C-alpha positions in Angstrom: 65.9 -14.3 -3.7 67.1 -11.0 -2.4 70.6 -9.5 -2.5 70.8 -10.4 1.2 70.5 -14.0 0.5 73.5 -13.9 -1.7 77.0 -14.6 -0.3 80.4 -14.2 -2.0 83.1 -16.8 -1.5 86.6 -16.2 -1.9 88.7 -19.0 -4.0 91.6 -17.8 -1.9 90.2 -18.6 1.4 89.7 -21.8 3.5 93.2 -23.6 2.3 94.6 -25.6 5.1 97.9 -24.7 6.5 99.0 -28.3 6.0 98.7 -29.5 2.5 100.2 -33.0 2.4 98.1 -33.8 -0.8 96.9 -31.5 -3.4 93.5 -30.4 -2.6 90.7 -30.9 -5.0 87.2 -29.1 -4.1 84.1 -29.6 -6.6 82.3 -26.1 -6.3 79.4 -26.7 -8.2 78.1 -28.7 -11.4 75.6 -28.4 -14.0 74.4 -30.4 -17.1 77.6 -31.6 -18.9 80.1 -29.7 -16.7 81.8 -29.3 -13.2 83.9 -26.4 -11.8 86.7 -27.1 -9.3 89.3 -25.5 -7.2 92.6 -27.1 -7.1 95.5 -26.0 -4.8 98.8 -27.4 -5.3 101.9 -26.5 -3.0 104.8 -28.0 -4.6 102.7 -30.9 -5.7 103.4 -32.8 -9.0 102.0 -35.9 -10.9 103.5 -39.1 -9.6 106.3 -40.3 -11.9 104.9 -42.2 -14.8 101.3 -41.0 -14.3 99.4 -39.3 -17.0 96.0 -37.7 -16.8 93.7 -39.3 -19.7 90.2 -37.6 -19.0 87.1 -38.3 -21.0 86.2 -34.7 -20.4 87.9 -31.5 -21.8 89.5 -29.3 -19.1 89.7 -25.6 -19.1 92.0 -24.3 -16.4 92.9 -20.7 -15.3 95.8 -20.3 -13.0 94.6 -17.8 -10.3 97.7 -17.7 -8.2 101.1 -19.3 -8.3 102.9 -21.2 -11.0 102.9 -24.3 -12.7 104.5 -26.7 -15.4 102.4 -29.2 -17.5 104.0 -31.6 -19.9 101.9 -33.0 -22.7 102.7 -36.6 -24.1 104.6 -36.1 -27.4 105.1 -32.4 -26.7 108.9 -31.1 -27.2 108.4 -28.4 -24.5 106.6 -28.1 -21.3 103.8 -25.4 -20.8 104.3 -22.9 -18.1 101.5 -21.2 -16.4 101.6 -18.1 -14.1 98.9 -16.3 -12.6 96.3 -15.3 -15.1 97.1 -17.8 -17.7 94.4 -20.1 -19.1 94.6 -23.4 -20.9 92.0 -25.5 -22.6 93.1 -29.3 -22.4 91.2 -31.4 -25.1 89.9 -34.8 -23.6 92.2 -37.7 -23.9 95.3 -35.2 -24.4 97.5 -37.2 -22.0 99.2 -34.8 -19.6 100.8 -34.5 -16.2 101.6 -31.8 -13.7 105.4 -31.7 -13.8 106.0 -28.9 -11.2 104.1 -26.4 -9.0 105.6 -23.6 -7.1 106.5 -25.1 -3.4 106.8 -21.6 -2.0 103.2 -20.4 -2.5 99.8 -22.0 -3.0 99.2 -22.4 -6.8 95.4 -22.1 -7.0 93.6 -23.4 -10.1 90.1 -22.7 -11.4 89.1 -25.9 -13.4 86.1 -26.5 -15.6 85.5 -29.9 -16.9 83.0 -30.2 -19.8 81.9 -32.6 -22.4 
């Protein structure tokens, strides 16, 4: 493979103008992990819904802002661009808010 065979892709490109639902795109995966781009535009978890995942999830907020709530926690976790958070498996959480005025772009790595 030569350098001419390689092509960079922007995580900020290819986002639809209309985004009625949160956009989840699997970028690639390997043995025991997968990487995804998630785009939220004012999206939040439905009332009463909690993520309870078998995998750990490391998230990096590339753009925008979000607020996560963890079951049993007294305060939400607010994320801004550049913030990263490692969520252990089965740590129940939900997305309480994402900025409705701009795209909130997450890079998520799910791993065992």
